[in-house]
Every structure is written in C-alpha cells, then in structure tokens.
C-alpha positions in Angstrom: -0.2 -0.4 0.0 2.9 2.3 0.6 4.4 1.7 -3.0 0.5 2.7 -4.1 0.5 6.1 -2.5 4.8 6.5 -3.2 3.4 6.5 -7.2 0.2 8.2 -7.1 0.7 10.5 -4.2 -1.2 10.9 -1.3 -4.5 9.2 -1.8 -7.9 8.4 0.3 -9.0 5.2 1.4 -11.4 4.8 -1.2 -8.9 5.5 -4.2 -6.6 3.0 -2.4 -9.6 0.5 -2.2 -10.3 0.9 -6.0 -6.4 0.3 -7.2 -5.6 -2.6 -4.7 -9.3 -4.2 -5.5 -9.7 -4.5 -1.4 -12.4 -3.5 1.0 -13.2 -0.1 2.7 -12.4 -2.2 5.9 -9.4 -3.7 4.5 -7.5 -0.6 3.5 -8.2 1.1 6.9 -6.8 -1.4 8.8 -3.2 -1.6 6.5 -3.7 3.0 7.0 -4.4 2.2 10.5 -1.1 0.1 10.9 1.1 2.5 8.5 0.0 5.4 10.3 1.0 3.8 14.2 4.5 2.8 12.1 4.9 6.3 11.0 4.8 5.1 7.5 2.0 7.7 6.5 0.1 10.4 8.0 -3.6 11.8 7.4 -3.9 15.4 5.8 -6.6 16.8 4.2 -7.7 16.5 1.0 -6.3 20.1 -1.1 -9.5 21.1 -3.6 -8.9 22.3 -6.7 -12.2 24.4 -8.0 -15.3 24.6 -6.5 -15.6 22.8 -3.4 -18.6 20.8 -2.6 -20.4 20.8 0.5 -19.1 18.1 2.9 -15.8 18.2 4.4 -13.0 16.9 1.8 -11.7 13.3 2.8 -8.4 13.0 4.6 -5.8 11.8 2.2 -3.1 9.4 3.7 0.8 10.6 2.4 4.0 9.3 2.9 6.0 10.9 6.1 9.5 11.0 5.7 9.9 7.8 8.2 8.0 6.0 4.8 10.2 7.4 2.1 13.1 6.4 3.8 12.2 3.0 2.7 12.5 4.0 -1.2 16.0 4.8 -3.2 17.0 6.5 0.1 19.6 4.7 1.9 23.2 7.1 0.6 20.9 10.6 1.9 23.3 11.4 4.5 26.6 10.6 2.3 25.4 12.8 -0.4 24.6 15.9 2.3 28.2 15.7 3.3 29.0 15.4 -0.1 26.9 18.5 -1.1 28.1 20.1 2.4 32.2 19.6 1.0 32.0 20.7 -2.7 30.0 24.3 -1.5 32.2 24.4 1.6 35.3 24.0 -0.9 34.5 25.0 -4.5 31.3 27.5 -3.3 28.1 28.3 -4.2 28.3 28.3 -8.1 29.7 24.9 -7.9 26.2 23.5 -6.0 24.4 25.1 -8.6 26.8 23.9 -11.8 26.3 19.8 -10.0 22.2 20.6 -9.5 22.4 21.8 -13.5 24.1 18.7 -14.6 22.2 16.3 -12.3 19.5 17.3 -14.2 20.7 17.2 -17.9 18.9 14.1 -17.9 15.9 16.4 -18.9 17.0 18.1 -22.3 18.9 15.0 -23.3 15.1 12.6 -23.3 12.2 15.1 -23.6 13.7 15.2 -27.2 13.4 11.3 -27.6 10.1 10.5 -25.8 8.4 13.4 -28.2 9.9 12.4 -31.2 8.7 8.4 -30.2 5.3 9.6 -29.1 4.3 12.7 -30.9 0.5 12.7 -29.2 1.6 13.4 -26.5 1.8 16.4 -24.5 4.5 18.6 -23.3 3.6 17.7 -19.8 3.2 13.7 -20.4 6.5 14.0 -21.6 8.3 15.6 -19.0 5.6 13.3 -16.7 7.4 9.8 -18.9 11.1 11.4 -18.8 11.0 11.7 -15.1 9.3 8.6 -14.2 12.4 7.1 -16.2 14.8 8.3 -14.0 13.4 7.5 -10.5 10.1 10.5 -10.1 7.4 8.4 -10.6 5.1 11.3 -12.5 2.3 11.9 -13.6 0.1 14.7 -15.0 -2.9 16.4 -13.4 -5.9 18.7 -16.2 -6.0 22.3 -14.7 -9.0 24.2 -16.1 -7.6 26.9 -18.0 -4.1 27.8 -17.5 -2.7 24.5 -19.0 -1.3 21.5 -17.2 0.2 20.5 -13.9 3.2 18.3 -13.8 3.2 15.7 -10.5 6.0 13.8 -9.1 4.5 11.5 -6.4 8.1 10.9 -5.8 11.9 12.6 -5.2 14.9 10.4 -4.9 16.5 13.3 -3.7 14.2 15.1 -1.2 16.3 14.4 1.1 19.5 17.1 0.0 17.0 18.8 -1.6 15.6 19.8 2.0 18.7 22.0 2.7 20.1 22.3 -0.7 17.2 23.6 -2.8 19.3 24.1 -5.8 18.4 20.5 -6.8 14.8 22.1 -6.9 16.0 25.3 -8.6 17.1 23.1 -11.1 14.6 21.1 -12.4 12.2 23.7 -12.7 14.8 25.8 -15.0 15.3 22.2 -17.2 11.5 22.1 -17.5 11.3 25.6 -18.5 14.3 25.4 -20.6 12.6 22.2 -22.9 9.2 23.7 -22.9 10.1 27.6 -24.0 8.1 29.0 -21.6 8.3 30.3 -18.1 6.6 27.3 -15.5 6.2 28.0 -12.0 7.0 25.2 -9.0 3.9 25.4 -6.7 4.6 22.6 -4.1 8.1 20.3 -3.7 8.4 16.8 -1.1 12.0 18.5 -0.5 9.9 21.2 1.9 7.2 19.2 3.3 4.5 18.9 0.7 3.4 15.2 -0.3 4.3 15.6 -3.9 6.5 18.1 -6.3 3.9 20.1 -8.7 4.7 22.3 -11.1 2.2 24.2 -13.2 2.5 24.3 -17.1 0.8 26.7 -19.3 -0.7 25.8 -22.3 1.0 25.8 -25.6 0.0 25.3 -29.3 1.0 21.8 -29.1 -1.1 20.6 -25.9 -4.2 22.8 -27.1 -3.5 20.7 -30.3 -3.4 17.6 -28.3 -6.9 18.4 -26.5 -8.3 19.2 -29.3 -7.4 15.8 -30.9 -8.7 14.0 -28.4 -11.9 15.7 -28.2 -12.4 14.8 -32.0 
C-alpha cells in the first residue's frame, strides 16, 4: 500500500481500495497499521476549483520516515558530499552540479516526444521523470494548462538542505518547453508531492482538440 501511495501521491482510502481491489474495511486496517508505524499520515485533501458540500475526504501521504525505505539509503553521504562541495568550491559549484544532475531532462525529452508525438509536453516530461525515478504523472487544470506531479523525489532529503536541486529541475523544465513554469510545491519542503504548473502551449491545445474530435 505504501508503494501505491508513493507512485500515485496522497490518496484517499476510497482511491486505495479501488486501486488495490480491497474492501474499504481492509484498507482502513492497513492504513491504521501504517499510520501507527509512522509510514503514512492523514492530511486534509486539497480541493481544486469549487468545493462541494461537506468536509473533504482525508488523504494519506508518505511521511519522511516512509520515504526513507524507498531508494534513499545514501542520503547522509550525499548531504555530506554536497556540504563539502559548497564549503570547498562555493555556491556556484553547487548550482552547476544541480544543473548537471538534471541534464537527463533535456537529453530525454526530445526523444520521448519523437517516439510518441501525441503526448502533451507535460505528459512527455512525466515519462522522462518517471524513467529517472520520480513516479511522475499529469493533472489537467481548467483553463491554465496542466500540472506535472512528481509523487516521489529520489533526492528530496538532500534538496531539503540544498534547494538548488529543486531550482535546477524547474529551470530544466522551463528550458525544454521554452516557456515560464511555476513550481507550486515540493516534497523536499514537506509537501506530499512536487507540483509544477505548465501553461497551455500550442502543442497542448492541439493534442486536447485531437482527443475531443
């Protein structure tokens, strides 16, 4: 169940029951156990657009301890290495390292778009990030465009101390799209998912119109 939350982001009990083909009671028992172990925590669900009547359902998100079990065994070593780099080479070296680490965005984006031209830019980016360990997906936003959601960040613990890593990701996304994008939330700063707002582009609009046809 923790893996499902990792891959899909903060989820309601109903969402988890549907994905895992379990009864709501069984999901609740599993969630209670994970909450007790400190692997997940209950949060208020963020509502986009007009909120309906009643209180929004609770969502369950991985805690920092829960994320520790997924591909982050070497965080302490990485943080120490980044501190050493900053102390001995300065801030510019940290920024350059952060940019080099996300070079895969520019390297892979064109190839993904060429292989599947029907993808929107956000969908192509989601595929690129997923291939590199981010478990990314896309959420459509009314009028403004799309939202790139990264449910997992393999460097979130390091980025908590060195936000240059997050900034380099945002910079790389804007570079390949040729437009300004806005980072709305990051796992490194305590949010359940990294989200980046990607405005509508001619390619996004064209793909949406094709789907409606």
